[in-house]
N, C-alpha and C positions, 0 to 999 in steps of 0.2 A: 697632475702637478708636475711642473717642469723643475729641474734642478740644474744648477750651474756646475760645470766641470772646469776648474781652472786648467790652463795649459801652460806649460813651460817648454818652449823650443830651446833646447840647451846644447851648446857646444859642450861636450863632455868635460871640458876643462873649466867651464864656467857658464853661468847663465847667459843666454843670448836673447831670448824673446820672452815676453810675459803677456798673458792675456787671460781671457775667460770666455766661457760660453759652451754650452752643450744643451741639448734638449732631448725630447722624447725620440725614440728610434724612428727613422723615416717610415712612412706608411706605404709608399710605392717606390721601392729601391730602383735606382737606375744602374747600380753596380759600378760605382766610380769612387775614386779617391783623387781629389784635385786640390791644388793650392793656387789661388788667384790673388792678384793685386786688388786692392780696394780703390775704387775711383771716386773722385770728388764731383764730377759732372757727367751727366748722361751723354753718350755718343753712340754711334753705330756699333762701336766695339765694347759696349757695356750692357749689363742686364741687372735687374734687381732681384735679390733674394731676401727672404725673411730670416733674420737671426732667430735663435731659439726662443727669444722673448716676443717675437713677432714684429720687430722693428725692421724697416726696409734698409737694406745695405746694397749699395751699388758696387758691382764687381766687374772686372774685365771678363769679356766673353771667353777668351782663350786662356786656359790655365798656364801658369808658369811651370808647374810640375803636375804629373799625373801618376796613376798607379804603375805605369810602365817604367817610371823613374825610381821606383822603390826597389832597393836591393833585398831588403827584408825588414820585417817588424819583429820585435821581440819583447817579452815581458821583462820589466825592470822594476826597480823600486827607488824611491827617493830617500833622502837621509833619515827621515823619521820612520821608514819601513813601509810606507803606504805604496800601493801598486802604481806603476807607471808603464807607459809604452814607449820604447825607443824605436824610432823609424830611421833606418839607414838608407841613404840614397846612393844611386850608382855614381861612379866618378864624374861622368858628364853632367848628371843632374846636380851633383854637389857644387860644380862650378856655377851652374845657373842659380842655385840656392844662395851662394855667396854673393853673386851679382844682384839678385833680387833683394836680399836683406840689406845690402849696401845702398841700393836705390830707394828702398822703402823705409829706412830708419825713421823712427818716430811715428810711423803709420801702422795700420793693421793689415794683416793678411787674412784672407778668407780660406778656411779649410772646409772643403765640401766633401761629404761622405754620402754616397748613394743619393746624390742629387739634393741633399739638404745642407744648408750652412750650419755646421756643427761647432766650429771653433773660430774665434776671431782674435788671435794673439797680436799684441803690439810688438813691433820690431824694436828692440832696444840696442842691438849690436849685430855686427856681421857674423853669420854662421859660416865658418870656413872648413869645418870638418865633415860636412855632409850628414850630420846626425841631429835629429830633433827629439826632444823628450816631451811626451804628453802626460800630464799628471792630473790628479784630482778625482780619480774614479771612486765610485761608491764602494767598490770591493774588488777583490782579486778576479772574480768571475767576469765582471764588466770589462776589466783590462784585458783578460784572456780572449774575450769575444772580439774586441777590437783588433788584437794581434792576429787572430785567425782570419778575420774579415780582410784586413789589409793584405795579408799574405795570399789569400784567395784572389783578391782583385789584381794583384801583381801579374798574374798570368792570363787575365781576361783581356779581350780586345778593347782598345780605347774607343769610346763613343765618338762619332763624327764631330760633335761640337767641341771635343777636347783638343783636336789637332794632334800633330805628331811632335812628341818631345817638347811640348809646351810652346811650340812656335805657331803664330797665327796663320 
């Protein structure tokens, strides 16, 4: 049974992005953490991934952000005390995140973890502080596992498909 995990990409001063989606853990991990723009039409620079409910989502082939852009992930909590994961990006990646969220306002971004489309948040405003907040976990252990996974991926080589620093 799949469950949804809402996601809030948040400027720590206020909410920035809102979305939902997460599914079962990936069965064949590729050991990646990527953020891709969602495309409207197929091109040579797009590919199709299944969201956690199995719906096809067209995403750009080259991610805007990868695990190499992550400065760190840390356990956090939201106002009601439920666990969350704060992802802090490097200064250079923070600039790309701001540009990406400016260009993609009103659209979704695809968060791909270990080769699986796990989150599909809608951009509601520009993220200028380089920090995003993921929330809606079933429990503290699930959030801690994601923190550990993202921090482990940070030091792993970027897969060839990911490109360098999010550039095609």
